[in-house]
C-alpha positions as CSV (number, residue, x, y, z in Angstrom):
1,X,0.1,0.0,-0.1
2,X,1.6,3.0,-1.2
3,X,1.6,6.4,1.4
4,X,-0.7,8.2,-0.9
5,X,-3.6,5.7,-0.3
6,X,-2.4,5.5,3.2
7,X,-3.3,8.7,3.7
8,X,-6.2,9.3,1.9
9,X,-7.7,7.2,4.5
10,X,-9.6,8.2,7.9
11,X,-6.9,6.9,10.6
12,X,-7.4,3.4,11.7
13,X,-5.8,4.6,15.4
14,X,-6.7,8.3,16.7
15,X,-4.7,9.4,19.7
16,X,-5.6,13.2,21.0
17,X,-3.6,14.5,23.7
18,X,-2.8,11.8,25.8
19,X,-1.6,12.3,29.4
20,X,-0.1,9.3,31.6
21,X,0.4,10.4,35.2
22,X,2.4,7.7,37.7
23,X,2.2,9.0,40.9
24,X,4.9,7.4,44.1
25,X,4.0,7.7,47.8
26,X,7.2,8.1,49.7
27,X,7.7,7.8,53.3
28,X,9.9,10.9,55.0
29,X,9.2,13.0,51.5
30,X,6.4,14.5,48.7
31,X,5.0,12.2,47.1
32,X,6.7,11.9,43.7
33,X,4.5,12.8,40.3
34,X,6.0,11.9,37.2
35,X,4.0,12.7,33.9
36,X,5.2,10.1,31.5
37,X,3.4,11.3,28.6
38,X,2.5,14.4,27.8
39,X,-0.3,15.9,25.9
40,X,0.8,12.7,22.7
41,X,-1.6,13.2,19.8
42,X,-0.7,10.8,16.7
43,X,-2.6,9.4,14.0
44,X,-1.9,5.9,12.1
45,X,-3.8,5.0,9.0
46,X,-5.0,1.4,8.0
47,X,-1.8,-0.9,6.7
48,X,0.8,1.8,8.0
49,X,3.4,1.2,10.0
50,X,4.7,4.5,12.4
51,X,7.9,4.2,14.2
52,X,8.0,5.5,17.6
53,X,11.7,6.4,18.6
54,X,13.7,8.4,21.3
55,X,16.2,7.2,24.5
56,X,15.4,5.1,27.4
57,X,13.1,6.8,29.7
58,X,11.5,8.8,26.4
59,X,8.2,7.2,27.5
60,X,7.7,5.3,24.3
61,X,6.4,2.0,25.7
62,X,4.3,3.7,28.0
63,X,2.8,5.8,25.3
64,X,1.9,2.1,23.7
65,X,0.4,0.5,26.6
66,X,-1.7,3.7,27.1
67,X,-3.2,3.2,24.0
68,X,-4.1,-0.1,24.7
69,X,-5.5,0.6,28.1
70,X,-2.7,-1.5,29.9
71,X,-1.7,1.5,32.0
72,X,-4.1,4.2,33.3
73,X,-4.7,6.9,31.3
74,X,-5.1,10.6,33.0
75,X,-6.7,12.3,30.2
76,X,-6.9,12.4,26.5
77,X,-8.6,10.2,24.0
78,X,-8.0,7.2,22.0
79,X,-10.0,5.6,19.0
80,X,-9.3,2.1,17.1
81,X,-11.7,1.2,14.1
82,X,-13.4,4.5,15.1
83,X,-14.5,3.3,19.0
84,X,-13.3,5.0,21.6
85,X,-11.5,3.2,23.8
86,X,-11.7,5.5,27.1
87,X,-15.2,4.7,27.6
88,X,-14.7,1.3,27.8
89,X,-14.5,-1.1,30.9
90,X,-15.1,-4.9,31.7
91,X,-16.3,-6.5,29.6
92,X,-16.8,-4.2,26.4
93,X,-13.2,-3.3,26.7
94,X,-11.6,-6.9,26.9
95,X,-14.1,-7.7,23.5
96,X,-12.8,-4.5,22.0
97,X,-9.0,-5.7,22.6
98,X,-9.3,-8.4,20.3
99,X,-8.6,-6.3,18.1
100,X,-5.7,-4.7,19.1
101,X,-2.7,-7.0,20.2
102,X,0.8,-6.1,21.7
103,X,4.5,-8.0,20.8
104,X,6.4,-7.8,23.3
105,X,9.9,-7.3,23.9
106,X,11.3,-9.7,25.3
107,X,10.4,-13.4,23.7
108,X,12.3,-14.8,27.3
109,X,9.5,-13.4,29.4
110,X,6.2,-12.8,27.5
111,X,5.6,-16.6,27.1
112,X,4.3,-18.9,29.8
113,X,7.2,-21.6,30.4
114,X,4.8,-23.8,31.8
115,X,2.3,-24.1,28.7
116,X,3.1,-25.4,24.7
117,X,3.1,-22.9,22.7
118,X,0.3,-24.3,21.2
119,X,-1.8,-23.6,24.3
120,X,-0.3,-20.2,24.5
121,X,-2.0,-19.6,21.1
122,X,-5.0,-21.4,21.8
123,X,-6.2,-19.9,24.8
124,X,-7.3,-16.4,23.2
125,X,-9.3,-18.7,20.4
126,X,-11.0,-20.7,22.9
127,X,-11.8,-17.2,25.6
128,X,-12.7,-14.4,22.7
129,X,-13.7,-17.4,20.0
130,X,-15.4,-19.6,21.7
131,X,-13.3,-22.6,20.1
132,X,-13.1,-26.1,20.7
133,X,-9.3,-27.3,22.1
134,X,-9.4,-29.3,19.1
135,X,-10.2,-26.7,16.7
136,X,-7.8,-23.9,18.2
137,X,-4.9,-26.3,18.2
138,X,-5.7,-26.6,14.4
139,X,-5.5,-22.7,13.8
140,X,-2.6,-22.6,16.3
141,X,-1.0,-25.0,13.7
142,X,-2.0,-22.7,11.0
143,X,-0.3,-19.7,13.3
144,X,2.5,-21.5,13.5
145,X,3.0,-22.1,10.3
146,X,2.3,-18.4,8.8
147,X,5.2,-17.4,10.5
148,X,7.6,-19.8,9.8
149,X,7.7,-22.5,12.0
150,X,6.5,-25.8,11.9
151,X,3.7,-28.3,12.8
152,X,5.8,-30.5,15.5
153,X,6.7,-27.3,17.6
154,X,3.5,-27.1,18.4
155,X,3.5,-29.2,21.7
156,X,6.7,-27.5,22.3
157,X,7.5,-25.8,25.3
158,X,9.2,-21.5,25.2
159,X,12.2,-23.2,26.3
160,X,13.1,-25.3,23.7
161,X,13.3,-22.6,21.2
162,X,15.7,-19.9,20.3
163,X,14.8,-16.3,20.7
164,X,14.2,-15.5,17.3
165,X,11.6,-18.8,17.3
166,X,10.0,-17.4,20.6
167,X,9.3,-14.3,18.8
168,X,7.7,-15.8,16.2
169,X,5.5,-17.9,18.8
170,X,4.8,-14.1,20.1
171,X,3.7,-13.1,16.7
172,X,1.4,-16.1,16.1
173,X,-0.3,-15.5,19.2
174,X,-0.3,-12.0,18.6
175,X,-2.5,-12.7,15.0
176,X,-4.5,-15.4,16.5
177,X,-7.9,-13.1,16.9
178,X,-7.0,-11.6,13.6
179,X,-6.4,-7.9,14.8
180,X,-5.6,-5.0,12.9
181,X,-3.6,-3.3,15.0
182,X,-0.4,-4.1,16.9
183,X,1.7,-2.7,19.1
184,X,5.6,-3.8,18.5
185,X,7.0,-2.5,21.7
186,X,11.0,-3.2,21.1
187,X,10.0,-6.3,19.5
188,X,13.2,-7.4,17.6
189,X,15.7,-5.1,20.0
190,X,16.2,-8.6,22.2
191,X,17.5,-10.8,19.0
192,X,20.8,-10.7,17.2
193,X,21.2,-8.4,13.7
194,X,20.4,-11.7,11.2
195,X,17.3,-12.9,13.6
196,X,16.0,-8.9,13.9
197,X,16.2,-9.4,9.6
198,X,14.2,-12.3,9.5
199,X,11.8,-11.0,12.3
200,X,11.5,-7.4,10.7
201,X,10.5,-9.0,7.2
202,X,8.2,-11.5,8.6
203,X,6.6,-8.0,10.4
204,X,6.3,-7.0,6.9
205,X,4.8,-9.5,5.0
206,X,2.3,-9.8,7.6
207,X,1.3,-6.3,7.0
208,X,1.1,-6.5,3.3
209,X,-0.9,-9.8,3.6
210,X,-3.3,-8.6,6.6
211,X,-3.6,-4.9,6.4
212,X,-2.0,-4.6,9.7
213,X,-1.3,-1.1,11.3
214,X,1.7,-1.2,13.7
215,X,3.2,1.3,16.2
216,X,6.8,0.3,16.1
217,X,8.7,1.1,19.3
218,X,12.4,0.9,18.7
219,X,16.0,2.7,19.6
220,X,17.3,1.6,16.7
221,X,16.5,4.0,14.0
222,X,17.8,1.8,10.8
223,X,15.4,-0.5,11.2
224,X,12.7,1.9,11.5
225,X,13.5,4.1,8.6
226,X,13.3,0.3,6.9
227,X,10.0,-0.2,8.3
228,X,8.0,2.9,9.2
229,X,6.4,4.8,6.4
230,X,6.3,7.8,9.1
231,X,8.2,8.3,12.5
232,X,7.5,9.9,15.3
233,X,10.5,11.2,17.7
234,X,9.3,11.4,21.7
235,X,11.5,13.4,24.4
236,X,11.0,13.3,27.5
237,X,7.5,12.1,27.2
238,X,6.3,14.3,24.2
239,X,6.3,13.8,20.5
240,X,8.6,16.6,19.5
241,X,8.4,15.5,15.7
242,X,6.5,13.4,12.9
243,X,6.5,13.0,9.8
244,X,7.4,10.8,6.6
245,X,10.5,8.5,7.4
246,X,12.0,9.9,4.5
247,X,12.0,13.7,5.1
248,X,12.6,12.7,9.0
249,X,16.2,10.4,7.9
250,X,16.8,13.2,5.0
251,X,15.9,16.8,6.6
252,X,15.3,16.7,10.6
253,X,13.8,19.3,11.5
254,X,14.8,19.1,15.2
255,X,17.9,19.1,17.1
256,X,17.3,16.3,19.2
257,X,16.4,14.2,16.0
258,X,19.7,15.5,14.1
259,X,21.3,13.9,17.1
260,X,19.5,10.8,17.0
261,X,20.5,10.5,13.2
262,X,24.1,11.3,13.7
263,X,24.3,8.0,15.8
264,X,23.4,5.6,12.8
265,X,26.3,3.8,12.1
266,X,27.3,3.6,8.4
267,X,29.1,0.5,7.8
268,X,30.5,1.2,3.8
269,X,33.8,2.3,3.8
270,X,33.3,4.3,1.0
271,X,30.8,7.0,1.8
272,X,32.0,10.3,3.6
273,X,31.8,9.4,7.5
274,X,29.0,11.7,9.1
275,X,29.4,14.2,11.8
276,X,28.6,12.6,14.9
277,X,26.5,14.9,17.4
278,X,27.5,14.8,20.8
279,X,24.5,15.8,23.2
280,X,25.8,16.8,26.6
281,X,23.9,16.1,29.8
282,X,21.7,13.1,30.9
283,X,17.9,13.2,29.9
284,X,16.4,15.3,32.6
285,X,14.2,14.0,35.6
286,X,10.8,13.4,34.5
287,X,9.6,14.1,37.8
288,X,11.1,17.5,37.4
289,X,11.4,18.5,34.2
290,X,13.0,22.0,33.1
291,X,10.7,25.2,32.0
292,X,10.1,25.3,28.0
293,X,11.7,23.6,26.1
294,X,12.4,20.4,27.8
295,X,15.3,19.3,25.4
296,X,16.7,23.3,26.2
297,X,19.6,21.6,28.9
298,X,21.1,19.6,26.1
299,X,20.2,22.1,22.8
300,X,23.3,23.4,21.1
301,X,21.2,26.2,19.8
302,X,19.1,26.7,22.8
303,X,17.6,30.8,22.7
304,X,16.2,32.6,25.4
305,X,12.7,31.7,24.1
306,X,13.7,28.0,24.9
307,X,13.5,28.7,28.6
308,X,10.1,30.7,28.3
309,X,8.1,28.5,26.9
310,X,7.3,25.1,25.0
311,X,7.1,25.5,21.3
312,X,3.9,24.6,19.7
313,X,4.1,22.0,17.0
314,X,5.0,23.5,13.5
315,X,4.1,21.9,10.0
316,X,6.8,21.0,7.7
317,X,7.1,21.7,4.1
318,X,8.0,18.3,3.6
319,X,5.9,16.9,5.5
320,X,4.8,16.3,8.7
321,X,5.4,18.7,12.2
322,X,8.2,19.9,15.1
323,X,8.3,21.7,17.9
324,X,11.1,23.8,18.2
325,X,11.4,27.5,18.1
326,X,14.2,27.2,15.7
327,X,11.5,26.9,12.9
328,X,9.7,30.2,13.9
329,X,12.6,32.1,15.6
330,X,15.7,30.8,14.6
331,X,18.1,29.1,11.9
332,X,15.8,26.3,10.7
333,X,17.5,22.9,10.2
334,X,15.6,21.1,7.8
335,X,17.7,21.2,4.9
336,X,20.5,22.7,6.2
337,X,24.0,20.6,6.7
338,X,25.6,19.5,9.6
339,X,28.6,21.8,8.7
340,X,26.0,24.5,8.1
341,X,24.3,24.5,11.4
342,X,27.6,23.9,13.1
343,X,29.3,27.1,12.1
344,X,26.6,29.2,13.8
345,X,27.3,29.9,17.0
346,X,25.0,29.0,19.8
347,X,25.4,32.2,21.8
348,X,25.3,34.6,19.2
349,X,21.1,32.8,18.4
350,X,18.8,35.1,20.4
351,X,15.3,35.3,19.8
352,X,16.3,34.0,16.3
353,X,18.4,37.4,15.7
354,X,21.7,36.2,14.4
355,X,24.4,38.7,15.6
């Protein structure tokens, strides 16, 4: 399915102003409140893959779990296939969840070690579709073969499989109820490189064959580029840039996106080595975020206005949006080379007036 066809349809997944807040009770200290996800809005079309990237602790996994209502949502709206999930509870929510599944990061712990893989795949079929044990087992065999395993594997336990095979079992289980939407939470990060390629190709094949939509959460930007139609970049719980994958990778509009992309290793000995952008400092404490733009404490192009207010999402000419004052009050990053930007002295940039 082409990107034009995807964007022409109404989004399958529509998330608006999603907020997740965790409160931790502490003895002898003030209770700790962390806004793990802040005003996140995103849409995913039918048959589309949206990549979600960012550092560890940026809120990627929490966003994926919040969309599926696996963690409490403080505010915002989430709809899948036109159905508002925030208004559903109990049996109605369980029924709606058959249309959305999750592939977890660790294939070693996401499967029940005391159950055969056939039983793990059969269980949702018997619970949701009221299949008989015989019919569910037959369907489990079909699903295992679909993901590249054999009928003889159905009676084996998870410990008898390699990491890549276990992740294939997890994918088969996610497909059991014919969902439209799957959250892939670091689904290949625990696998070796060759196995990663096999699983990515399998996910792509299944997406094309069944019209699946993915939220593909990862920290490996090379993999995200390969599988995603669009990419969203998260920092400290916020989406700070979103747009078509090719535009994000070729013309990043946010300094953080630019720094992430500069860290992608290039295996070719013939291409000119790109300059690595090293960010100073650590990710700020999400329980005590900085004022204004959350990236300002590490940004090489910080301006006075960055300390005063959070930038609004601004449309980009080549597609997508970015939350950065550089787009409205400073030297724009999109389309600029690393050398051009590096020659701009951050100390001379004040409210977009370059002296």
